[in-house]
ROTI-742952 format. One line per field, with one value per residue: chain; x, z negated, y negated of N, C-alpha, C in turn. Coordinates in nm, 3 decimals, always signed. Layout:
N
ch <- (A ...);
nc1 <- (X ...);
nc3 <- (Z ...);
nc2 <- (Y ...);
cac1 <- (X ...);
cac3 <- (Z ...);
cac2 <- (Y ...);
cc1 <- (X ...);
cc3 <- (Z ...);
cc2 <- (Y ...);
***
This chain:
231
ch <- (A A A A A A A A A A A A A A A A A A A A A A A A A A A A A A A A A A A A A A A A A A A A A A A A A A A A A A A A A A A A A A A A A A A A A A A A A A A A A A A A A A A A A A A A A A A A A A A A A A A A A A A A A A A A A A A A A A A A A A A A A A A A A A A A A A A A A A A A A A A A A A A A A A A A A A A A A A A A A A A A A A A A A A A A A A A A A A A A A A A A A A A A A A A A A A A A A A A A A A A A A A A A A A A A A A A A A A A A A A A A A A A A A A A A A A A);
nc1 <- (+3.110 +3.423 +3.415 +3.279 +3.373 +3.593 +3.551 +3.410 +3.576 +3.801 +3.700 +3.716 +3.914 +3.945 +3.803 +3.990 +4.176 +4.112 +3.922 +3.683 +3.371 +3.264 +3.091 +2.711 +2.437 +2.316 +2.150 +2.188 +2.105 +2.053 +1.978 +1.659 +1.633 +1.877 +1.729 +1.467 +1.704 +1.821 +1.522 +1.478 +1.685 +1.700 +1.462 +1.515 +1.729 +1.656 +1.416 +1.622 +1.747 +1.569 +1.452 +1.671 +1.745 +1.529 +1.540 +1.707 +1.631 +1.429 +1.605 +1.731 +1.575 +1.514 +1.390 +1.247 +1.517 +1.625 +1.716 +1.640 +1.503 +1.796 +1.803 +1.695 +1.882 +2.068 +1.926 +1.806 +2.034 +2.217 +2.097 +2.137 +2.370 +2.436 +2.356 +2.391 +2.723 +2.685 +2.623 +2.887 +3.007 +3.210 +3.288 +3.239 +3.379 +3.183 +2.945 +2.861 +2.746 +2.589 +2.428 +2.309 +2.156 +2.022 +1.913 +1.713 +1.640 +1.407 +1.296 +1.105 +0.980 +0.871 +0.624 +0.487 +0.375 +0.241 +0.043 -0.045 -0.108 -0.295 -0.468 -0.646 -0.753 -0.955 -1.157 -1.196 -1.372 -1.267 -1.267 -1.222 -1.364 -1.210 -1.193 -1.087 -0.764 -0.615 -0.659 -0.714 -0.580 -0.343 -0.400 -0.361 -0.026 +0.002 -0.078 +0.125 +0.361 +0.378 +0.361 +0.565 +0.808 +0.772 +0.835 +1.203 +1.189 +1.051 +1.274 +1.493 +1.399 +1.417 +1.666 +1.762 +1.694 +1.793 +2.032 +2.219 +2.325 +2.352 +2.386 +2.368 +2.312 +2.075 +2.006 +2.003 +1.835 +1.566 +1.500 +1.567 +1.265 +1.125 +1.175 +1.060 +0.816 +0.746 +0.784 +0.619 +0.352 +0.351 +0.317 +0.007 -0.062 -0.007 -0.148 -0.233 -0.019 +0.149 +0.084 +0.091 +0.325 +0.421 +0.348 +0.566 +0.783 +0.864 +0.941 +1.203 +1.291 +1.201 +1.288 +1.566 +1.551 +1.477 +1.767 +1.960 +1.888 +2.002 +2.249 +2.339 +2.245 +2.422 +2.663 +2.658 +2.548 +2.876 +2.973 +2.946 +2.948 +3.302 +3.614 +3.783 +4.099 +4.448 +4.686);
nc3 <- (-1.378 -1.326 -1.597 -1.591 -1.362 -1.543 -1.781 -1.606 -1.500 -1.721 -1.714 -1.625 -1.628 -1.843 -1.762 -1.621 -1.781 -1.930 -1.866 -1.760 -1.655 -1.334 -1.116 -1.043 -1.060 -0.917 -0.677 -0.500 -0.182 +0.017 -0.134 -0.114 +0.192 +0.101 -0.104 +0.046 +0.303 +0.094 +0.042 +0.265 +0.380 +0.104 +0.068 +0.381 +0.337 +0.199 +0.290 +0.551 +0.395 +0.249 +0.506 +0.608 +0.462 +0.463 +0.680 +0.664 +0.487 +0.664 +0.821 +0.731 +0.558 +0.298 +0.158 -0.129 -0.237 -0.463 -0.467 -0.399 -0.572 -0.501 -0.297 -0.411 -0.596 -0.430 -0.263 -0.414 -0.528 -0.345 -0.128 -0.175 -0.217 +0.061 +0.176 +0.108 +0.176 +0.440 +0.452 +0.378 +0.165 -0.155 -0.362 -0.649 -1.012 -1.137 -1.013 -0.872 -1.154 -1.212 -1.050 -1.096 -1.357 -1.233 -1.080 -1.291 -1.437 -1.193 -1.206 -1.385 -1.321 -1.077 -1.209 -1.380 -1.152 -1.029 -1.185 -1.271 -1.020 -0.962 -1.190 -1.084 -0.846 -0.948 -1.006 -0.715 -0.531 -0.250 +0.114 +0.183 +0.178 -0.168 -0.191 +0.037 +0.029 -0.132 -0.029 -0.028 -0.291 -0.016 +0.091 +0.002 -0.184 +0.110 +0.227 +0.017 +0.048 +0.377 +0.274 +0.131 +0.341 +0.555 +0.589 +0.623 +0.887 +1.050 +1.093 +1.137 +1.432 +1.570 +1.501 +1.684 +1.919 +1.934 +1.871 +1.713 +1.490 +1.278 +1.402 +1.373 +1.147 +1.163 +1.290 +1.281 +1.032 +1.162 +1.275 +1.133 +1.029 +1.263 +1.294 +1.061 +1.007 +1.328 +1.157 +0.914 +1.050 +1.198 +0.996 +0.896 +1.121 +1.047 +0.892 +0.486 +0.206 +0.302 +0.462 +0.237 +0.272 +0.308 +0.069 -0.056 -0.006 -0.091 -0.403 -0.388 -0.340 -0.399 -0.712 -0.507 -0.477 -0.647 -0.792 -0.605 -0.596 -0.885 -0.853 -0.705 -0.838 -1.022 -0.929 -0.830 -1.096 -1.185 -1.047 -1.110 -1.251 -1.148 -1.262 -1.335 -1.163 -1.322 -1.361);
nc2 <- (-4.791 -4.699 -4.624 -4.347 -4.236 -4.174 -3.993 -3.785 -3.679 -3.651 -3.459 -3.221 -3.208 -3.066 -2.894 -2.746 -2.716 -2.536 -2.320 -2.314 -2.164 -2.220 -2.170 -2.180 -1.955 -1.787 -1.544 -1.261 -1.345 -1.142 -0.900 -0.860 -0.699 -0.506 -0.377 -0.261 -0.159 +0.054 +0.226 +0.317 +0.514 +0.652 +0.747 +0.925 +1.059 +1.232 +1.381 +1.522 +1.704 +1.860 +1.947 +2.058 +2.226 +2.450 +2.512 +2.688 +2.898 +3.046 +3.114 +3.358 +3.467 +3.450 +3.327 +3.133 +2.937 +2.797 +2.586 +2.315 +2.192 +2.035 +1.738 +1.567 +1.400 +1.356 +1.190 +0.983 +0.816 +0.898 +0.773 +0.451 +0.410 +0.485 +0.297 +0.000 +0.023 -0.013 -0.173 -0.371 -0.370 -0.336 -0.052 -0.063 +0.122 +0.057 -0.081 +0.176 +0.228 +0.103 +0.178 +0.420 +0.350 +0.158 +0.396 +0.553 +0.356 +0.296 +0.543 +0.539 +0.317 +0.376 +0.612 +0.420 +0.374 +0.541 +0.599 +0.363 +0.389 +0.591 +0.533 +0.300 +0.416 +0.542 +0.406 +0.228 +0.389 +0.694 +0.675 +0.913 +1.202 +1.397 +1.659 +1.701 +1.614 +1.415 +1.152 +0.829 +0.762 +0.811 +0.594 +0.351 +0.351 +0.439 +0.131 -0.045 +0.034 -0.078 -0.318 -0.419 -0.362 -0.576 -0.767 -0.663 -0.489 -0.758 -0.883 -0.699 -0.674 -0.901 -1.007 -0.830 -0.851 -1.084 -1.269 -1.038 -1.067 -0.870 -0.597 -0.344 -0.285 -0.336 -0.166 +0.065 +0.089 +0.053 +0.244 +0.450 +0.424 +0.458 +0.696 +0.840 +0.780 +0.965 +1.171 +1.184 +1.039 +1.333 +1.540 +1.488 +1.567 +1.882 +1.909 +2.057 +2.089 +1.944 +1.788 +1.574 +1.496 +1.188 +1.077 +1.225 +1.208 +0.893 +0.961 +0.969 +0.752 +0.502 +0.481 +0.469 +0.233 +0.037 +0.098 +0.016 -0.208 -0.327 -0.246 -0.447 -0.717 -0.666 -0.691 -1.049 -1.146 -1.091 -1.245 -1.444 -1.654 -1.796 -1.850 -2.160 -2.205 -2.261 -2.452);
cac1 <- (+3.147 +3.496 +3.396 +3.140 +3.509 +3.752 +3.448 +3.381 +3.782 +3.813 +3.522 +3.737 +4.109 +3.920 +3.800 +4.101 +4.284 +4.017 +3.889 +3.553 +3.337 +3.193 +2.992 +2.602 +2.355 +2.339 +2.120 +2.187 +2.002 +2.025 +1.901 +1.522 +1.692 +1.984 +1.685 +1.383 +1.706 +1.814 +1.464 +1.467 +1.844 +1.697 +1.368 +1.593 +1.800 +1.547 +1.354 +1.667 +1.827 +1.432 +1.448 +1.792 +1.690 +1.385 +1.639 +1.845 +1.545 +1.394 +1.708 +1.763 +1.484 +1.579 +1.280 +1.255 +1.673 +1.612 +1.784 +1.481 +1.604 +1.910 +1.744 +1.672 +1.989 +2.120 +1.836 +1.824 +2.217 +2.271 +2.012 +2.163 +2.528 +2.502 +2.311 +2.565 +2.863 +2.645 +2.653 +3.038 +3.022 +3.264 +3.198 +3.343 +3.289 +3.073 +2.874 +2.852 +2.717 +2.524 +2.316 +2.290 +2.090 +1.884 +1.737 +1.653 +1.473 +1.317 +1.187 +1.032 +0.884 +0.760 +0.630 +0.397 +0.331 +0.156 -0.009 -0.166 -0.210 -0.390 -0.647 -0.736 -0.838 -1.058 -1.276 -1.177 -1.447 -1.228 -1.322 -1.241 -1.428 -1.138 -1.171 -0.970 -0.727 -0.561 -0.628 -0.734 -0.453 -0.240 -0.440 -0.286 +0.093 +0.088 -0.074 +0.232 +0.484 +0.359 +0.354 +0.722 +0.842 +0.779 +0.996 +1.279 +1.152 +1.063 +1.436 +1.573 +1.384 +1.416 +1.807 +1.808 +1.616 +1.827 +2.187 +2.263 +2.411 +2.442 +2.336 +2.455 +2.238 +1.900 +1.994 +1.915 +1.616 +1.436 +1.599 +1.482 +1.111 +1.084 +1.200 +1.042 +0.637 +0.734 +0.772 +0.495 +0.278 +0.372 +0.262 -0.086 -0.103 +0.037 -0.171 -0.235 +0.021 +0.300 +0.002 +0.192 +0.457 +0.493 +0.403 +0.685 +0.947 +0.804 +0.999 +1.314 +1.324 +1.162 +1.409 +1.702 +1.540 +1.561 +1.930 +2.032 +1.927 +2.081 +2.394 +2.308 +2.248 +2.548 +2.801 +2.596 +2.615 +3.000 +3.054 +2.863 +3.110 +3.382 +3.690 +3.924 +4.256 +4.528 +4.788);
cac3 <- (-1.295 -1.376 -1.775 -1.533 -1.333 -1.615 -1.809 -1.547 -1.425 -1.839 -1.787 -1.500 -1.651 -1.992 -1.729 -1.537 -1.937 -2.076 -1.750 -1.759 -1.499 -1.274 -0.988 -1.065 -1.066 -0.711 -0.626 -0.373 -0.094 +0.057 -0.190 -0.055 +0.275 +0.051 -0.133 +0.182 +0.377 +0.020 +0.002 +0.337 +0.328 +0.005 +0.245 +0.553 +0.308 +0.098 +0.469 +0.621 +0.287 +0.282 +0.641 +0.638 +0.311 +0.430 +0.785 +0.577 +0.406 +0.703 +0.935 +0.611 +0.512 +0.182 +0.065 -0.229 -0.240 -0.583 -0.426 -0.334 -0.630 -0.485 -0.229 -0.525 -0.679 -0.312 -0.204 -0.558 -0.524 -0.153 -0.102 -0.223 -0.176 +0.180 +0.185 +0.012 +0.178 +0.571 +0.386 +0.373 +0.062 -0.245 -0.475 -0.770 -1.081 -1.222 -0.911 -0.979 -1.267 -1.248 -0.941 -1.247 -1.456 -1.170 -1.037 -1.436 -1.402 -1.109 -1.157 -1.477 -1.220 -1.008 -1.313 -1.432 -1.070 -1.011 -1.339 -1.200 -0.913 -0.979 -1.276 -0.928 -0.735 -1.006 -0.924 -0.633 -0.347 -0.102 +0.250 +0.232 +0.020 -0.276 -0.211 +0.122 -0.004 -0.216 +0.088 -0.097 -0.299 +0.007 +0.191 -0.108 -0.107 +0.208 +0.202 -0.018 +0.179 +0.505 +0.269 +0.161 +0.517 +0.649 +0.653 +0.692 +1.026 +1.137 +1.086 +1.287 +1.574 +1.556 +1.475 +1.790 +2.068 +1.991 +1.805 +1.706 +1.401 +1.224 +1.461 +1.252 +0.955 +1.188 +1.417 +1.149 +0.958 +1.286 +1.321 +1.018 +1.028 +1.330 +1.251 +0.944 +1.085 +1.365 +1.072 +0.867 +1.135 +1.278 +0.857 +0.845 +1.174 +1.044 +0.664 +0.369 +0.167 +0.355 +0.482 +0.145 +0.300 +0.255 -0.089 -0.158 -0.011 -0.231 -0.531 -0.428 -0.251 -0.522 -0.725 -0.425 -0.383 -0.750 -0.820 -0.515 -0.670 -0.994 -0.843 -0.684 -0.945 -1.101 -0.837 -0.764 -1.189 -1.237 -0.937 -1.092 -1.215 -1.118 -1.344 -1.240 -1.138 -1.366 -1.296);
cac2 <- (-4.692 -4.632 -4.511 -4.275 -4.154 -4.117 -3.923 -3.690 -3.607 -3.559 -3.306 -3.195 -3.165 -2.967 -2.745 -2.648 -2.638 -2.353 -2.223 -2.254 -2.154 -2.369 -2.168 -2.123 -1.905 -1.757 -1.417 -1.250 -1.366 -1.014 -0.819 -0.745 -0.641 -0.382 -0.253 -0.168 +0.000 +0.177 +0.273 +0.456 +0.619 +0.790 +0.891 +1.002 +1.158 +1.395 +1.483 +1.597 +1.832 +1.954 +2.059 +2.133 +2.405 +2.493 +2.595 +2.811 +2.963 +3.016 +3.195 +3.401 +3.500 +3.416 +3.270 +3.034 +2.984 +2.733 +2.439 +2.255 +2.002 +1.920 +1.677 +1.443 +1.369 +1.338 +1.093 +0.893 +0.768 +0.823 +0.620 +0.257 +0.394 +0.445 +0.096 -0.097 +0.018 -0.033 -0.401 -0.355 -0.424 -0.316 +0.003 +0.014 +0.202 -0.122 -0.085 +0.294 +0.271 +0.039 +0.254 +0.492 +0.280 +0.153 +0.505 +0.611 +0.230 +0.280 +0.667 +0.503 +0.237 +0.512 +0.707 +0.340 +0.298 +0.674 +0.637 +0.272 +0.432 +0.695 +0.443 +0.160 +0.508 +0.557 +0.218 +0.268 +0.481 +0.709 +0.674 +1.075 +1.394 +1.386 +1.785 +1.647 +1.525 +1.276 +1.022 +0.725 +0.795 +0.824 +0.545 +0.236 +0.385 +0.351 -0.003 -0.109 +0.009 -0.125 -0.456 -0.404 -0.323 -0.552 -0.890 -0.642 -0.473 -0.820 -0.970 -0.646 -0.670 -1.047 -1.017 -0.722 -0.873 -1.193 -1.262 -0.953 -1.027 -0.719 -0.460 -0.165 -0.238 -0.393 -0.063 +0.209 +0.043 +0.020 +0.388 +0.567 +0.396 +0.541 +0.787 +0.865 +0.789 +1.032 +1.310 +1.122 +1.113 +1.546 +1.583 +1.476 +1.658 +1.984 +1.925 +2.159 +2.022 +1.915 +1.562 +1.455 +1.403 +1.022 +1.081 +1.270 +1.076 +0.783 +1.038 +0.918 +0.625 +0.413 +0.464 +0.480 +0.144 +0.005 +0.125 -0.087 -0.343 -0.335 -0.306 -0.633 -0.742 -0.656 -0.818 -1.142 -1.179 -1.051 -1.344 -1.588 -1.785 -1.802 -1.975 -2.252 -2.216 -2.338 -2.523);
cc1 <- (+3.299 +3.476 +3.291 +3.318 +3.505 +3.655 +3.458 +3.487 +3.829 +3.721 +3.627 +3.891 +4.052 +3.862 +3.863 +4.176 +4.180 +4.032 +3.774 +3.477 +3.235 +3.131 +2.893 +2.533 +2.314 +2.255 +2.181 +2.115 +1.978 +2.005 +1.800 +1.565 +1.732 +1.856 +1.573 +1.503 +1.739 +1.683 +1.468 +1.592 +1.769 +1.563 +1.436 +1.733 +1.772 +1.456 +1.465 +1.765 +1.705 +1.396 +1.514 +1.763 +1.647 +1.414 +1.683 +1.761 +1.490 +1.426 +1.740 +1.694 +1.491 +1.483 +1.277 +1.402 +1.680 +1.700 +1.693 +1.482 +1.687 +1.909 +1.715 +1.749 +2.061 +2.050 +1.841 +1.961 +2.264 +2.263 +2.068 +2.353 +2.576 +2.463 +2.400 +2.735 +2.767 +2.706 +2.815 +3.078 +3.113 +3.243 +3.249 +3.315 +3.168 +2.944 +2.796 +2.758 +2.601 +2.395 +2.270 +2.180 +2.001 +1.816 +1.708 +1.566 +1.332 +1.273 +1.120 +0.987 +0.767 +0.664 +0.496 +0.328 +0.240 +0.069 -0.100 -0.192 -0.323 -0.559 -0.704 -0.791 -0.981 -1.233 -1.316 -1.333 -1.252 -1.246 -1.308 -1.286 -1.253 -1.048 -1.138 -0.851 -0.727 -0.582 -0.652 -0.595 -0.330 -0.261 -0.330 -0.083 +0.082 +0.069 +0.083 +0.322 +0.554 +0.425 +0.500 +0.758 +0.887 +0.815 +1.078 +1.251 +1.100 +1.200 +1.466 +1.530 +1.344 +1.564 +1.830 +1.810 +1.722 +2.000 +2.299 +2.360 +2.456 +2.306 +2.334 +2.388 +2.073 +1.868 +1.929 +1.886 +1.536 +1.445 +1.504 +1.380 +1.068 +1.039 +1.065 +0.907 +0.664 +0.699 +0.598 +0.296 +0.236 +0.321 +0.127 -0.156 -0.108 -0.070 -0.158 -0.093 +0.115 +0.192 +0.106 +0.283 +0.510 +0.476 +0.530 +0.811 +0.951 +0.984 +1.115 +1.338 +1.286 +1.240 +1.545 +1.701 +1.609 +1.711 +1.993 +2.060 +1.966 +2.218 +2.387 +2.320 +2.365 +2.695 +2.760 +2.629 +2.795 +3.009 +2.992 +2.896 +3.266 +3.552 +3.808 +4.008 +4.312 +4.636 +4.914);
cc3 <- (-1.302 -1.514 -1.683 -1.513 -1.426 -1.688 -1.761 -1.495 -1.582 -1.880 -1.725 -1.521 -1.692 -1.932 -1.699 -1.683 -1.973 -2.013 -1.786 -1.643 -1.470 -1.148 -1.011 -1.018 -0.951 -0.700 -0.533 -0.259 +0.022 -0.010 -0.157 +0.053 +0.284 -0.044 -0.030 +0.276 +0.253 +0.043 +0.088 +0.394 +0.258 +0.071 +0.336 +0.447 +0.222 +0.234 +0.526 +0.547 +0.310 +0.406 +0.622 +0.563 +0.364 +0.597 +0.716 +0.514 +0.465 +0.763 +0.859 +0.584 +0.355 +0.097 -0.014 -0.340 -0.415 -0.573 -0.377 -0.427 -0.593 -0.355 -0.289 -0.539 -0.620 -0.272 -0.255 -0.515 -0.398 -0.128 -0.042 -0.179 -0.039 +0.234 +0.125 +0.090 +0.351 +0.517 +0.369 +0.268 -0.063 -0.360 -0.542 -0.838 -1.169 -1.175 -0.880 -1.130 -1.293 -1.138 -1.055 -1.294 -1.379 -1.125 -1.161 -1.431 -1.302 -1.140 -1.301 -1.428 -1.154 -1.108 -1.322 -1.294 -0.983 -1.128 -1.238 -1.027 -0.924 -1.099 -1.194 -0.899 -0.823 -1.025 -0.783 -0.468 -0.272 +0.024 +0.282 +0.149 -0.064 -0.204 -0.026 +0.172 -0.134 -0.126 +0.003 -0.173 -0.180 +0.119 +0.114 -0.147 +0.012 +0.232 +0.136 -0.054 +0.283 +0.444 +0.259 +0.243 +0.607 +0.720 +0.665 +0.847 +1.102 +1.136 +1.205 +1.348 +1.612 +1.592 +1.647 +1.883 +2.059 +1.952 +1.855 +1.627 +1.290 +1.291 +1.471 +1.250 +1.030 +1.235 +1.325 +1.092 +1.044 +1.314 +1.222 +1.039 +1.082 +1.346 +1.094 +1.023 +1.136 +1.212 +0.978 +0.930 +1.225 +1.098 +0.878 +0.987 +1.064 +0.932 +0.586 +0.308 +0.195 +0.469 +0.420 +0.170 +0.243 +0.079 -0.169 -0.197 -0.035 -0.330 -0.492 -0.381 -0.310 -0.601 -0.690 -0.467 -0.534 -0.816 -0.699 -0.512 -0.788 -0.947 -0.778 -0.719 -1.040 -1.082 -0.826 -0.981 -1.271 -1.127 -0.966 -1.139 -1.203 -1.250 -1.260 -1.191 -1.204 -1.308 -1.315);
cc2 <- (-4.610 -4.573 -4.378 -4.172 -4.098 -3.958 -3.748 -3.629 -3.572 -3.508 -3.220 -3.106 -3.070 -2.816 -2.681 -2.617 -2.474 -2.328 -2.155 -2.252 -2.208 -2.334 -2.147 -2.019 -1.878 -1.594 -1.354 -1.228 -1.231 -0.932 -0.746 -0.676 -0.520 -0.318 -0.152 -0.136 +0.095 +0.298 +0.418 +0.517 +0.671 +0.815 +0.969 +1.116 +1.291 +1.469 +1.583 +1.669 +1.864 +2.019 +2.133 +2.275 +2.506 +2.608 +2.715 +2.921 +3.015 +3.162 +3.273 +3.499 +3.555 +3.342 +3.151 +3.054 +2.869 +2.611 +2.314 +2.105 +1.943 +1.804 +1.567 +1.374 +1.327 +1.199 +0.993 +0.843 +0.774 +0.738 +0.476 +0.288 +0.369 +0.266 -0.008 -0.073 +0.000 -0.188 -0.452 -0.364 -0.329 -0.221 +0.069 +0.041 +0.087 -0.061 +0.085 +0.380 +0.173 +0.057 +0.356 +0.532 +0.261 +0.283 +0.561 +0.509 +0.231 +0.424 +0.635 +0.428 +0.316 +0.587 +0.573 +0.351 +0.431 +0.650 +0.465 +0.364 +0.543 +0.626 +0.373 +0.263 +0.557 +0.488 +0.202 +0.357 +0.483 +0.699 +0.829 +1.146 +1.314 +1.569 +1.761 +1.672 +1.431 +1.081 +0.846 +0.688 +0.722 +0.643 +0.412 +0.243 +0.354 +0.197 -0.032 -0.090 -0.019 -0.287 -0.521 -0.383 -0.394 -0.695 -0.753 -0.588 -0.629 -0.909 -0.868 -0.644 -0.827 -1.060 -0.958 -0.800 -1.050 -1.216 -1.184 -0.994 -0.992 -0.579 -0.332 -0.209 -0.264 -0.257 +0.049 +0.173 +0.071 +0.236 +0.453 +0.520 +0.411 +0.718 +0.905 +0.847 +0.900 +1.147 +1.261 +1.196 +1.278 +1.554 +1.603 +1.545 +1.804 +2.002 +2.028 +2.026 +1.906 +1.760 +1.487 +1.376 +1.276 +1.034 +1.128 +1.217 +0.947 +0.814 +0.982 +0.813 +0.491 +0.410 +0.402 +0.281 -0.004 +0.006 +0.017 -0.270 -0.394 -0.340 -0.434 -0.724 -0.774 -0.746 -0.947 -1.218 -1.130 -1.197 -1.473 -1.690 -1.674 -1.897 -2.055 -2.269 -2.249 -2.370 -2.585);
***
């Protein structure tokens, strides 16, 4: 026992002399919720910017103003950055770089997901004729989104109904979910291309979620090992 204790003490001394890093690898426990909130915020930013631009074009009879693409970058970057600040985290240049890289990667993930979706619907019959719209693809995408958001929504409801540990964060989450559902249901009743609003909202939302994951991973990896103070 004395030999073992001496060996441990020796290792500690070496660690203190050399600055060996001590903290184990621990992933952020909030990563899934952060990604869900970035997903929701990006979708809402894209929706709000689109409505505002449509309203401006209508008021000034400007037709197509050429600003339609403005909502996409604002949503893709704004969604994860807003979620990051709502979670009270420090935003530095490393997180910004991670957000950009994650958004680019998220675009590739989204492209692959759409490719898989189109391939899948070739083998699964759609409950609605294709002439009436790609409802089969919309239903599958909706189920995936529901699966992704079910736990974060449940956690938000439970927290707000109980201890209210993160009332602002969870209140925003539920508010965005409700507003998004209202907008999507209204678009279905309007019909036409507007009925595909839910699919369009995925375009910035998925890259934003991946960007948030990249930011959180970067923060976790930077804090994975903390040097032991020198004496």
